C-alpha positions as a Markdown table, in Angstrom:
| # | Residue | x | y | z |
|---|---|---|---|---|
| 1 | Unk | -137.0 | 44.2 | 118.3 |
| 2 | Unk | -139.8 | 42.0 | 116.8 |
| 3 | Unk | -141.6 | 45.1 | 115.4 |
| 4 | Unk | -138.4 | 46.2 | 113.5 |
| 5 | Unk | -137.7 | 42.8 | 112.0 |
| 6 | Unk | -141.3 | 42.9 | 110.6 |
| 7 | Unk | -140.5 | 46.1 | 109.1 |
| 8 | Unk | -137.5 | 44.8 | 107.5 |
| 9 | Unk | -139.3 | 42.0 | 106.0 |
| 10 | Unk | -142.0 | 44.3 | 104.2 |
| 11 | Unk | -139.2 | 46.1 | 102.5 |
| 12 | Unk | -137.6 | 42.9 | 101.0 |
| 13 | Unk | -139.4 | 43.0 | 97.9 |
| 14 | Unk | -138.4 | 46.7 | 97.1 |
| 15 | Unk | -134.6 | 45.8 | 98.0 |
| 16 | Unk | -134.9 | 42.8 | 95.6 |
| 17 | Unk | -136.0 | 44.4 | 92.7 |
| 18 | Unk | -133.5 | 47.2 | 93.0 |
| 19 | Unk | -130.8 | 44.4 | 93.0 |
| 20 | Unk | -132.0 | 42.7 | 90.0 |
| 21 | Unk | -131.9 | 46.1 | 87.9 |
| 22 | Unk | -128.5 | 47.1 | 89.2 |
| 23 | Unk | -126.9 | 43.6 | 88.2 |
| 24 | Unk | -126.6 | 44.1 | 84.6 |
| 25 | Unk | -124.7 | 47.4 | 85.0 |
| 26 | Unk | -121.5 | 45.4 | 86.7 |
| 27 | Unk | -119.2 | 44.0 | 84.5 |
| 28 | Unk | -116.6 | 41.7 | 86.0 |
| 29 | Unk | -113.8 | 39.1 | 85.3 |
| 30 | Unk | -112.6 | 35.4 | 85.4 |
| 31 | Unk | -114.3 | 35.5 | 88.9 |
| 32 | Unk | -117.3 | 34.0 | 87.5 |
| 33 | Unk | -119.6 | 37.3 | 87.2 |
| 34 | Unk | -120.9 | 38.0 | 83.9 |
| 35 | Unk | -119.0 | 40.3 | 81.6 |
| 36 | Unk | -120.0 | 42.2 | 78.4 |
| 37 | Unk | -118.3 | 39.8 | 76.0 |
| 38 | Unk | -117.3 | 36.2 | 75.7 |
| 39 | Unk | -114.3 | 34.2 | 74.7 |
| 40 | Unk | -114.5 | 31.5 | 71.8 |
| 41 | Unk | -112.4 | 30.3 | 69.0 |
| 42 | Unk | -113.1 | 27.5 | 66.5 |
| 43 | Unk | -110.2 | 25.4 | 64.8 |
| 44 | Unk | -109.7 | 23.4 | 61.6 |
| 45 | Unk | -106.8 | 21.0 | 60.2 |
| 46 | Unk | -105.5 | 22.5 | 56.7 |
| 47 | Unk | -103.3 | 18.8 | 56.9 |
| 48 | Unk | -102.4 | 16.3 | 59.7 |
| 49 | Unk | -99.7 | 18.8 | 61.3 |
| 50 | Unk | -101.4 | 22.2 | 60.3 |
| 51 | Unk | -104.2 | 23.9 | 62.3 |
| 52 | Unk | -106.0 | 27.1 | 61.6 |
| 53 | Unk | -107.5 | 29.0 | 64.4 |
| 54 | Unk | -110.2 | 31.7 | 64.2 |
| 55 | Unk | -111.6 | 33.9 | 66.8 |
| 56 | Unk | -115.2 | 33.4 | 67.8 |
| 57 | Unk | -115.4 | 35.8 | 70.7 |
| 58 | Unk | -118.4 | 38.1 | 70.7 |
| 59 | Unk | -119.0 | 41.7 | 72.6 |
| 60 | Unk | -117.0 | 44.5 | 73.6 |
| 61 | Unk | -113.4 | 43.8 | 74.3 |
| 62 | Unk | -110.1 | 45.1 | 73.6 |
| 63 | Unk | -107.1 | 42.5 | 73.2 |
| 64 | Unk | -106.7 | 38.8 | 72.3 |
| 65 | Unk | -103.8 | 36.5 | 74.2 |
| 66 | Unk | -103.2 | 33.4 | 72.2 |
| 67 | Unk | -101.3 | 30.0 | 73.4 |
| 68 | Unk | -101.0 | 27.6 | 71.1 |
| 69 | Unk | -99.5 | 24.9 | 73.3 |
| 70 | Unk | -96.3 | 24.5 | 71.3 |
| 71 | Unk | -94.3 | 27.4 | 72.6 |
| 72 | Unk | -96.0 | 29.8 | 70.2 |
| 73 | Unk | -98.0 | 32.8 | 71.4 |
| 74 | Unk | -99.6 | 35.8 | 69.9 |
| 75 | Unk | -101.4 | 39.0 | 71.0 |
| 76 | Unk | -103.5 | 41.0 | 68.8 |
| 77 | Unk | -106.3 | 43.7 | 69.0 |
| 78 | Unk | -107.6 | 42.5 | 65.4 |
| 79 | Unk | -110.5 | 40.4 | 66.0 |
| 80 | Unk | -110.8 | 38.8 | 62.8 |
| 81 | Unk | -107.2 | 37.4 | 62.6 |
| 82 | Unk | -106.8 | 33.9 | 62.3 |
| 83 | Unk | -103.6 | 32.1 | 62.8 |
| 84 | Unk | -102.1 | 28.7 | 60.8 |
| 85 | Unk | -100.2 | 26.7 | 63.4 |
| 86 | Unk | -97.5 | 24.2 | 62.9 |
| 87 | Unk | -97.3 | 21.1 | 65.2 |
| 88 | Unk | -94.5 | 19.1 | 64.0 |
| 89 | Unk | -94.9 | 16.1 | 66.6 |
| 90 | Unk | -98.0 | 14.1 | 67.5 |
| 91 | Unk | -99.7 | 14.5 | 70.9 |
| 92 | Unk | -102.1 | 16.3 | 72.5 |
| 93 | Unk | -101.8 | 20.2 | 73.0 |
| 94 | Unk | -103.6 | 22.4 | 75.2 |
| 95 | Unk | -105.1 | 25.7 | 73.1 |
| 96 | Unk | -105.9 | 28.7 | 75.5 |
| 97 | Unk | -107.4 | 32.1 | 74.4 |
| 98 | Unk | -107.7 | 34.9 | 76.7 |
| 99 | Unk | -109.7 | 37.6 | 76.0 |
| 100 | Unk | -109.3 | 41.2 | 78.0 |
| 101 | Unk | -111.9 | 43.8 | 78.2 |
| 102 | Unk | -111.8 | 47.7 | 77.8 |
| 103 | Unk | -111.4 | 48.1 | 81.6 |
| 104 | Unk | -109.1 | 44.8 | 82.1 |
| 105 | Unk | -111.7 | 42.4 | 82.5 |
| 106 | Unk | -110.8 | 39.0 | 81.6 |
| 107 | Unk | -112.2 | 35.7 | 80.0 |
| 108 | Unk | -110.6 | 32.6 | 78.7 |
| 109 | Unk | -111.5 | 29.3 | 77.0 |
| 110 | Unk | -109.4 | 26.4 | 76.5 |
| 111 | Unk | -109.6 | 23.2 | 73.5 |
| 112 | Unk | -107.3 | 20.3 | 73.6 |
| 113 | Unk | -106.5 | 19.2 | 70.0 |
| 114 | Unk | -105.0 | 16.2 | 69.0 |
| 115 | Unk | -102.1 | 15.8 | 66.4 |
| 116 | Unk | -101.8 | 12.4 | 65.3 |
| 117 | Unk | -98.9 | 12.0 | 63.2 |
| 118 | Unk | -95.2 | 13.6 | 63.6 |
| 119 | Unk | -93.9 | 15.4 | 60.3 |
| 120 | Unk | -90.3 | 16.1 | 62.2 |
| 121 | Unk | -89.0 | 15.8 | 65.4 |
| 122 | Unk | -85.7 | 17.7 | 66.4 |
| 123 | Unk | -83.3 | 16.0 | 68.0 |
| 124 | Unk | -79.6 | 15.3 | 68.6 |
| 125 | Unk | -76.5 | 13.7 | 70.1 |
| 126 | Unk | -73.6 | 15.1 | 71.9 |
| 127 | Unk | -70.9 | 12.8 | 72.9 |
| 128 | Unk | -67.5 | 13.3 | 73.9 |
| 129 | Unk | -64.5 | 12.5 | 71.5 |
| 130 | Unk | -62.6 | 9.5 | 73.1 |
| 131 | Unk | -59.1 | 10.9 | 71.6 |
| 132 | Unk | -59.7 | 14.5 | 73.4 |
| 133 | Unk | -62.7 | 15.1 | 75.5 |
| 134 | Unk | -62.5 | 18.9 | 74.9 |
| 135 | Unk | -64.2 | 18.0 | 71.3 |
| 136 | Unk | -67.5 | 17.1 | 71.4 |
| 137 | Unk | -69.1 | 15.2 | 68.3 |
| 138 | Unk | -72.5 | 16.5 | 67.3 |
| 139 | Unk | -75.1 | 14.5 | 65.3 |
| 140 | Unk | -78.4 | 15.8 | 63.7 |
| 141 | Unk | -80.7 | 13.0 | 64.5 |
| 142 | Unk | -83.9 | 14.8 | 63.9 |
| 143 | Unk | -86.6 | 13.0 | 61.9 |
| 144 | Unk | -88.7 | 14.2 | 59.0 |
| 145 | Unk | -88.1 | 16.8 | 56.1 |
| 146 | Unk | -87.0 | 20.2 | 56.9 |
| 147 | Unk | -85.4 | 23.1 | 55.1 |
| 148 | Unk | -82.2 | 23.9 | 57.0 |
| 149 | Unk | -80.6 | 23.6 | 60.1 |
| 150 | Unk | -77.5 | 25.2 | 62.2 |
| 151 | Unk | -75.5 | 24.8 | 65.3 |
| 152 | Unk | -74.7 | 27.4 | 67.9 |
| 153 | Unk | -72.2 | 27.2 | 70.4 |
| 154 | Unk | -69.2 | 29.3 | 71.7 |
| 155 | Unk | -70.3 | 32.2 | 69.3 |
| 156 | Unk | -70.0 | 30.0 | 66.6 |
| 157 | Unk | -72.8 | 29.1 | 63.7 |
| 158 | Unk | -72.1 | 25.7 | 61.6 |
| 159 | Unk | -74.6 | 25.5 | 58.9 |
| 160 | Unk | -76.1 | 22.2 | 57.5 |
| 161 | Unk | -73.5 | 19.6 | 58.8 |
| 162 | Unk | -75.2 | 16.5 | 60.1 |
| 163 | Unk | -72.0 | 15.6 | 61.9 |
| 164 | Unk | -69.6 | 18.1 | 63.1 |
| 165 | Unk | -67.0 | 18.6 | 66.1 |
| 166 | Unk | -67.6 | 21.3 | 68.6 |
| 167 | Unk | -64.4 | 22.4 | 70.2 |
| 168 | Unk | -64.3 | 23.6 | 73.9 |
| 169 | Unk | -60.9 | 24.5 | 74.9 |
| 170 | Unk | -61.6 | 25.4 | 78.7 |
| 171 | Unk | -63.3 | 23.8 | 81.5 |
| 172 | Unk | -66.7 | 24.8 | 82.0 |
| 173 | Unk | -70.5 | 24.2 | 81.2 |
| 174 | Unk | -71.5 | 25.6 | 77.8 |
| 175 | Unk | -75.1 | 25.3 | 75.7 |
| 176 | Unk | -75.2 | 23.6 | 72.3 |
| 177 | Unk | -78.3 | 24.4 | 70.6 |
| 178 | Unk | -79.6 | 22.8 | 67.2 |
| 179 | Unk | -82.1 | 25.2 | 65.3 |
| 180 | Unk | -84.1 | 23.8 | 62.3 |
| 181 | Unk | -85.7 | 25.9 | 59.9 |
| 182 | Unk | -89.0 | 24.6 | 58.3 |
| 183 | Unk | -91.3 | 26.5 | 56.1 |
| 184 | Unk | -89.9 | 30.0 | 57.3 |
| 185 | Unk | -90.5 | 28.5 | 61.2 |
| 186 | Unk | -87.6 | 28.1 | 63.4 |
| 187 | Unk | -87.4 | 25.0 | 66.1 |
| 188 | Unk | -84.8 | 24.4 | 68.5 |
| 189 | Unk | -83.5 | 22.1 | 70.9 |
| 190 | Unk | -80.6 | 22.5 | 73.5 |
| 191 | Unk | -78.1 | 20.3 | 75.3 |
| 192 | Unk | -75.8 | 21.6 | 78.2 |
| 193 | Unk | -72.4 | 20.0 | 78.1 |
| 194 | Unk | -69.7 | 19.9 | 80.8 |
| 195 | Unk | -65.9 | 20.2 | 80.0 |
| 196 | Unk | -64.0 | 18.9 | 82.8 |
| 197 | Unk | -60.4 | 20.3 | 82.0 |
| 198 | Unk | -58.7 | 22.9 | 80.0 |
| 199 | Unk | -57.0 | 21.8 | 76.8 |
| 200 | Unk | -53.3 | 21.9 | 77.5 |
| 201 | Unk | -52.5 | 22.1 | 73.5 |
| 202 | Unk | -55.2 | 25.1 | 72.7 |
| 203 | Unk | -52.5 | 27.9 | 72.4 |
| 204 | Unk | -50.2 | 25.8 | 69.9 |
| 205 | Unk | -53.4 | 24.4 | 67.9 |
| 206 | Unk | -54.5 | 28.0 | 66.6 |
| 207 | Unk | -53.4 | 28.4 | 62.8 |
| 208 | Unk | -52.4 | 31.5 | 60.9 |
| 209 | Unk | -55.5 | 33.5 | 59.4 |
| 210 | Unk | -54.0 | 36.4 | 58.3 |
| 211 | Unk | -50.7 | 38.4 | 58.3 |
| 212 | Unk | -49.0 | 41.4 | 57.0 |
| 213 | Unk | -45.3 | 41.1 | 56.6 |
| 214 | Unk | -45.1 | 44.6 | 55.2 |
| 215 | Unk | -43.5 | 43.3 | 52.0 |
| 216 | Unk | -43.3 | 45.6 | 48.8 |
| 217 | Unk | -42.7 | 49.2 | 49.1 |
| 218 | Unk | -45.9 | 50.7 | 50.5 |
| 219 | Unk | -48.3 | 50.2 | 53.0 |
| 220 | Unk | -51.2 | 47.8 | 51.8 |
| 221 | Unk | -54.4 | 49.6 | 51.5 |
| 222 | Unk | -56.1 | 46.4 | 51.4 |
| 223 | Unk | -55.4 | 45.9 | 55.3 |
| 224 | Unk | -54.9 | 49.6 | 56.3 |
| 225 | Unk | -56.6 | 52.9 | 56.1 |
| 226 | Unk | -54.8 | 56.2 | 57.3 |
| 227 | Unk | -56.6 | 58.1 | 59.9 |
| 228 | Unk | -55.7 | 61.9 | 59.6 |
| 229 | Unk | -55.9 | 65.1 | 61.5 |
| 230 | Unk | -54.4 | 66.9 | 64.5 |
| 231 | Unk | -57.6 | 67.2 | 67.0 |
| 232 | Unk | -55.8 | 65.8 | 69.9 |
| 233 | Unk | -57.4 | 62.3 | 69.7 |
| 234 | Unk | -59.2 | 62.7 | 72.9 |
| 235 | Unk | -55.7 | 62.7 | 74.9 |
| 236 | Unk | -54.5 | 66.2 | 74.2 |
| 237 | Unk | -51.9 | 64.9 | 71.7 |
| 238 | Unk | -50.0 | 67.4 | 69.5 |
| 239 | Unk | -49.2 | 65.5 | 66.6 |
| 240 | Unk | -50.9 | 66.0 | 62.9 |
| 241 | Unk | -51.7 | 62.5 | 61.7 |
| 242 | Unk | -50.8 | 62.4 | 57.8 |
| 243 | Unk | -52.3 | 60.5 | 54.9 |
| 244 | Unk | -49.4 | 58.2 | 54.7 |
| 245 | Unk | -46.5 | 60.5 | 54.6 |
| 246 | Unk | -44.9 | 59.3 | 57.7 |
| 247 | Unk | -45.1 | 55.8 | 56.9 |
| 248 | Unk | -42.7 | 54.0 | 54.9 |
| 249 | Unk | -42.5 | 50.1 | 53.8 |
| 250 | Unk | -38.8 | 48.6 | 52.9 |
| 251 | Unk | -37.1 | 45.5 | 53.3 |
| 252 | Unk | -40.3 | 44.2 | 55.2 |
| 253 | Unk | -40.4 | 46.7 | 57.6 |
| 254 | Unk | -43.1 | 49.3 | 58.2 |
| 255 | Unk | -41.8 | 52.6 | 59.4 |
| 256 | Unk | -43.8 | 55.1 | 61.4 |
| 257 | Unk | -42.0 | 58.3 | 62.0 |
| 258 | Unk | -42.8 | 61.2 | 64.2 |
| 259 | Unk | -41.3 | 64.4 | 63.1 |
| 260 | Unk | -41.0 | 68.0 | 64.3 |
| 261 | Unk | -42.4 | 70.8 | 62.2 |
| 262 | Unk | -41.6 | 73.6 | 64.7 |
| 263 | Unk | -40.6 | 74.3 | 68.5 |
| 264 | Unk | -44.0 | 75.6 | 69.8 |
| 265 | Unk | -45.2 | 72.5 | 71.1 |
| 266 | Unk | -48.9 | 72.9 | 70.1 |
| 267 | Unk | -51.5 | 71.1 | 68.2 |
| 268 | Unk | -49.7 | 70.4 | 64.8 |
| 269 | Unk | -45.9 | 71.1 | 65.7 |
| 270 | Unk | -45.3 | 67.5 | 65.0 |
| 271 | Unk | -46.5 | 65.0 | 62.3 |
| 272 | Unk | -46.9 | 61.2 | 62.4 |
| 273 | Unk | -49.1 | 58.4 | 61.4 |
| 274 | Unk | -52.2 | 56.2 | 62.5 |
| 275 | Unk | -53.1 | 53.3 | 60.6 |
| 276 | Unk | -56.2 | 51.4 | 61.3 |
| 277 | Unk | -57.5 | 48.1 | 59.9 |
| 278 | Unk | -61.0 | 48.9 | 60.4 |
| 279 | Unk | -63.6 | 47.1 | 58.1 |
| 280 | Unk | -60.6 | 45.6 | 56.6 |
| 281 | Unk | -59.2 | 42.9 | 59.2 |
| 282 | Unk | -61.3 | 42.7 | 62.0 |
| 283 | Unk | -61.3 | 39.7 | 64.7 |
| 284 | Unk | -63.0 | 38.4 | 67.6 |
| 285 | Unk | -60.6 | 35.8 | 69.6 |
| 286 | Unk | -57.4 | 34.3 | 68.8 |
| 287 | Unk | -53.4 | 34.9 | 69.1 |
| 288 | Unk | -52.4 | 38.5 | 68.0 |
| 289 | Unk | -48.6 | 38.9 | 67.8 |
| 290 | Unk | -46.9 | 42.0 | 66.6 |
| 291 | Unk | -43.3 | 42.2 | 66.3 |
| 292 | Unk | -41.9 | 45.9 | 66.7 |
| 293 | Unk | -39.1 | 48.1 | 67.8 |
| 294 | Unk | -40.0 | 51.1 | 69.7 |
| 295 | Unk | -39.0 | 54.7 | 69.6 |
| 296 | Unk | -37.0 | 56.7 | 72.2 |
| 297 | Unk | -37.2 | 60.2 | 74.2 |
| 298 | Unk | -39.1 | 62.2 | 76.8 |
| 299 | Unk | -42.7 | 63.1 | 74.7 |
| 300 | Unk | -43.1 | 60.1 | 72.5 |
| 301 | Unk | -46.2 | 57.5 | 72.9 |
| 302 | Unk | -46.1 | 54.7 | 70.6 |
| 303 | Unk | -48.9 | 51.9 | 70.7 |
| 304 | Unk | -50.2 | 48.8 | 69.2 |
| 305 | Unk | -53.7 | 48.3 | 70.3 |
| 306 | Unk | -57.3 | 47.5 | 69.2 |
| 307 | Unk | -60.5 | 48.9 | 69.3 |
| 308 | Unk | -64.2 | 47.1 | 69.0 |
| 309 | Unk | -65.5 | 47.6 | 65.5 |
| 310 | Unk | -68.9 | 48.8 | 66.7 |
| 311 | Unk | -67.4 | 52.2 | 68.0 |
| 312 | Unk | -69.7 | 54.0 | 65.4 |
| 313 | Unk | -73.0 | 52.8 | 67.3 |
| 314 | Unk | -71.7 | 51.7 | 70.7 |
| 315 | Unk | -69.2 | 54.7 | 71.3 |
| 316 | Unk | -66.3 | 54.7 | 73.7 |
| 317 | Unk | -65.2 | 52.6 | 76.3 |
| 318 | Unk | -68.4 | 50.6 | 75.4 |
| 319 | Unk | -66.9 | 49.2 | 72.1 |
| 320 | Unk | -64.0 | 48.0 | 74.5 |
| 321 | Unk | -60.3 | 48.9 | 74.0 |
| 322 | Unk | -57.2 | 46.6 | 74.1 |
| 323 | Unk | -54.1 | 48.1 | 74.4 |
| 324 | Unk | -51.5 | 45.2 | 73.5 |
| 325 | Unk | -48.4 | 47.5 | 73.8 |
| 326 | Unk | -48.2 | 51.2 | 74.9 |
| 327 | Unk | -44.9 | 52.8 | 75.7 |
| 328 | Unk | -44.0 | 56.4 | 77.2 |
| 329 | Unk | -40.6 | 57.8 | 76.2 |
| 330 | Unk | -40.1 | 59.4 | 79.6 |
| 331 | Unk | -40.2 | 55.8 | 81.2 |
| 332 | Unk | -37.8 | 53.7 | 79.4 |
| 333 | Unk | -37.7 | 50.0 | 79.0 |
| 334 | Unk | -41.1 | 49.8 | 80.5 |
| 335 | Unk | -43.9 | 48.4 | 78.2 |
| 336 | Unk | -47.7 | 48.7 | 79.2 |
| 337 | Unk | -50.5 | 46.3 | 78.6 |
| 338 | Unk | -54.2 | 47.8 | 79.2 |
| 339 | Unk | -57.9 | 46.9 | 79.0 |
| 340 | Unk | -60.5 | 49.9 | 78.8 |
| 341 | Unk | -64.2 | 48.9 | 79.5 |
| 342 | Unk | -67.3 | 50.6 | 81.0 |
| 343 | Unk | -66.4 | 49.2 | 84.3 |
| 344 | Unk | -62.8 | 50.9 | 84.2 |
| 345 | Unk | -61.1 | 53.4 | 81.5 |
| 346 | Unk | -58.9 | 56.0 | 81.0 |
| 347 | Unk | -56.7 | 56.3 | 84.1 |
| 348 | Unk | -59.0 | 53.5 | 85.8 |
| 349 | Unk | -58.1 | 51.2 | 82.9 |
| 350 | Unk | -57.3 | 47.4 | 83.9 |
| 351 | Unk | -53.7 | 46.8 | 83.1 |
| 352 | Unk | -50.0 | 46.1 | 84.1 |
| 353 | Unk | -46.3 | 47.0 | 83.1 |
| 354 | Unk | -43.3 | 45.2 | 82.7 |
| 355 | Unk | -39.6 | 45.8 | 82.2 |
| 356 | Unk | -38.1 | 45.3 | 78.8 |
| 357 | Unk | -34.2 | 46.3 | 78.8 |
| 358 | Unk | -34.2 | 46.4 | 74.9 |
| 359 | Unk | -37.4 | 47.9 | 74.0 |
| 360 | Unk | -36.0 | 50.6 | 72.1 |
| 361 | Unk | -32.8 | 48.7 | 70.7 |
| 362 | Unk | -34.4 | 45.5 | 69.6 |
| 363 | Unk | -37.2 | 43.8 | 68.0 |
| 364 | Unk | -39.8 | 42.1 | 70.2 |
| 365 | Unk | -43.1 | 40.3 | 70.0 |
| 366 | Unk | -45.9 | 41.8 | 71.7 |
| 367 | Unk | -48.8 | 39.3 | 72.1 |
| 368 | Unk | -52.3 | 39.0 | 73.0 |
| 369 | Unk | -53.9 | 35.7 | 73.5 |
| 370 | Unk | -57.7 | 36.2 | 73.5 |
| 371 | Unk | -60.2 | 33.8 | 74.3 |
| 372 | Unk | -64.2 | 34.0 | 75.4 |
| 373 | Unk | -62.3 | 33.3 | 79.3 |
| 374 | Unk | -59.7 | 35.9 | 79.3 |
| 375 | Unk | -57.1 | 38.1 | 77.8 |
| 376 | Unk | -53.2 | 37.1 | 78.3 |
| 377 | Unk | -50.8 | 40.0 | 77.2 |
| 378 | Unk | -47.2 | 38.7 | 76.9 |
| 379 | Unk | -43.9 | 39.6 | 75.4 |
| 380 | Unk | -41.9 | 37.5 | 73.1 |
| 381 | Unk | -43.5 | 34.2 | 74.6 |
| 382 | Unk | -46.6 | 33.3 | 76.6 |
| 383 | Unk | -44.9 | 32.6 | 79.5 |
| 384 | Unk | -43.6 | 35.9 | 79.6 |
| 385 | Unk | -47.0 | 37.6 | 80.9 |
| 386 | Unk | -47.4 | 41.2 | 81.1 |
| 387 | Unk | -51.0 | 41.2 | 82.1 |
| 388 | Unk | -54.0 | 39.1 | 82.5 |
| 389 | Unk | -57.6 | 40.4 | 82.4 |
| 390 | Unk | -60.3 | 37.5 | 83.5 |
| 391 | Unk | -63.1 | 38.7 | 85.3 |
| 392 | Unk | -65.0 | 36.0 | 86.8 |
| 393 | Unk | -68.4 | 37.4 | 86.2 |
| 394 | Unk | -68.7 | 38.8 | 82.7 |
| 395 | Unk | -71.1 | 41.8 | 81.8 |
| 396 | Unk | -71.4 | 44.2 | 79.1 |
| 397 | Unk | -69.8 | 46.5 | 81.8 |
| 398 | Unk | -66.6 | 44.5 | 82.2 |
| 399 | Unk | -66.3 | 42.4 | 79.0 |
| 400 | Unk | -67.1 | 44.0 | 75.6 |
| 401 | Unk | -64.8 | 41.6 | 74.0 |
| 402 | Unk | -67.3 | 39.1 | 72.3 |
| 403 | Unk | -67.2 | 41.1 | 69.3 |
| 404 | Unk | -64.8 | 42.1 | 66.4 |
| 405 | Unk | -61.9 | 44.5 | 66.9 |
| 406 | Unk | -59.6 | 46.1 | 64.7 |
| 407 | Unk | -55.9 | 47.1 | 64.9 |
| 408 | Unk | -54.4 | 50.3 | 65.3 |
| 409 | Unk | -50.4 | 51.5 | 65.0 |
| 410 | Unk | -49.7 | 54.9 | 65.8 |
| 411 | Unk | -47.0 | 57.2 | 67.3 |
| 412 | Unk | -48.3 | 59.9 | 69.3 |
| 413 | Unk | -46.3 | 63.2 | 70.6 |
| 414 | Unk | -47.4 | 64.7 | 73.9 |
| 415 | Unk | -50.8 | 64.1 | 75.2 |
| 416 | Unk | -52.1 | 63.4 | 78.7 |
| 417 | Unk | -49.6 | 60.7 | 79.2 |
| 418 | Unk | -47.0 | 60.8 | 76.8 |
| 419 | Unk | -46.6 | 64.4 | 77.4 |
| 420 | Unk | -46.8 | 64.1 | 81.1 |
| 421 | Unk | -43.1 | 65.0 | 81.8 |
| 422 | Unk | -42.8 | 67.4 | 78.8 |
| 423 | Unk | -41.3 | 66.9 | 75.4 |
| 424 | Unk | -37.8 | 66.8 | 74.5 |
| 425 | Unk | -37.7 | 68.7 | 71.2 |
| 426 | Unk | -34.1 | 67.7 | 70.5 |
| 427 | Unk | -35.2 | 63.8 | 70.1 |
| 428 | Unk | -37.0 | 64.2 | 66.4 |
| 429 | Unk | -37.4 | 62.2 | 64.3 |
| 430 | Unk | -38.4 | 59.1 | 66.1 |
| 431 | Unk | -39.8 | 56.1 | 64.4 |
| 432 | Unk | -41.7 | 52.7 | 65.5 |
| 433 | Unk | -40.5 | 49.8 | 63.2 |
| 434 | Unk | -43.1 | 46.8 | 62.8 |
| 435 | Unk | -41.6 | 43.6 | 61.0 |
| 436 | Unk | -45.2 | 41.9 | 61.1 |
| 437 | Unk | -49.2 | 41.6 | 62.5 |
| 438 | Unk | -49.9 | 38.2 | 62.7 |
| 439 | Unk | -53.5 | 36.6 | 63.8 |
| 440 | Unk | -53.9 | 32.9 | 65.0 |
| 441 | Unk | -57.4 | 31.7 | 65.3 |
| 442 | Unk | -59.2 | 28.3 | 65.8 |
| 443 | Unk | -60.1 | 26.5 | 62.5 |
């Protein structure tokens, strides 16, 4: 054993020389081993609240990740790039530069900078209104100069109002955000507020924002567009929708008439009208009410409904469909209300039906009360509920209803549902009469 140990001692100088020669070939990372680059930067004040940072790293490296300590981060492969960073509030900030090598090695360096004065500080108050706890009084108490600001809550934006009132009709916890713009940069502050109870006066407080009472003697093309064609409309329907030939306006009533052309019961054997308010009158939330009298007979399929205005981009059913009222003639005196979403559509839509004995003989109000919480469908009064749709956990799959929707009024013939029990050709012509379309919203 002793002889062997002596031989190893004699080889130590050679082994040490080999290790010294190999050491420069091994790059490494933040664990302390040397790498073929350094991380470094410099900074200078352009004024009391603006600082310019310049990369001073050396060697062969790929990327730089900056963290300026005020919430702003940047990532770049441009080694010569400098950054002008704004610090509105006095204080000490930790600025970090992480440099990444060609094979993932990392080195970093940090500097503390001290901002001596406050240029502006963002802040606001949010206090419940003493007369109505569903109303929150907001006040922008930010200090210093800035270009503009806006409040954001409940998908609403209120611009440049120092004092405003945010209304939350339903119990729950909500986010209120104040966003300030200064020299092209944005800064925000957020508060979460809790509303204890629903506002019982919400429904009656909504105000009329749009209506079509079908005055005059023609359809108002500022409100409506006629969709035309006989392609089945996704439901194997048989009518050809004409460019207004099947729609008349007289004595304050819109009449949409389905007429028979021949007895063949094929596409184009009937004509009718389909009117849409797309790109003209579109709404998100509110109380929608349509007063109408329905046609009758086996094979007729009138509808009062809405589609997402983003259908051109999102497609159906991702855009969402709201069927305020549908009626199939082979099931008389029964009205349907249904919601179609990616989570449930076509025959799997979420809906209900309700008996309405005089649907074909008298005018009735078909209503939708649509909020960010739920959809309530009703006939004649909000107490007479046809269907309620209110998923507890709202996702893009079951609630695409936080975006604008447009109205559709049409009378179809046949189709997968309307023609499920055939068509009685002796019933034609058949008409749906509409007294008005009205929309009420928060003001």
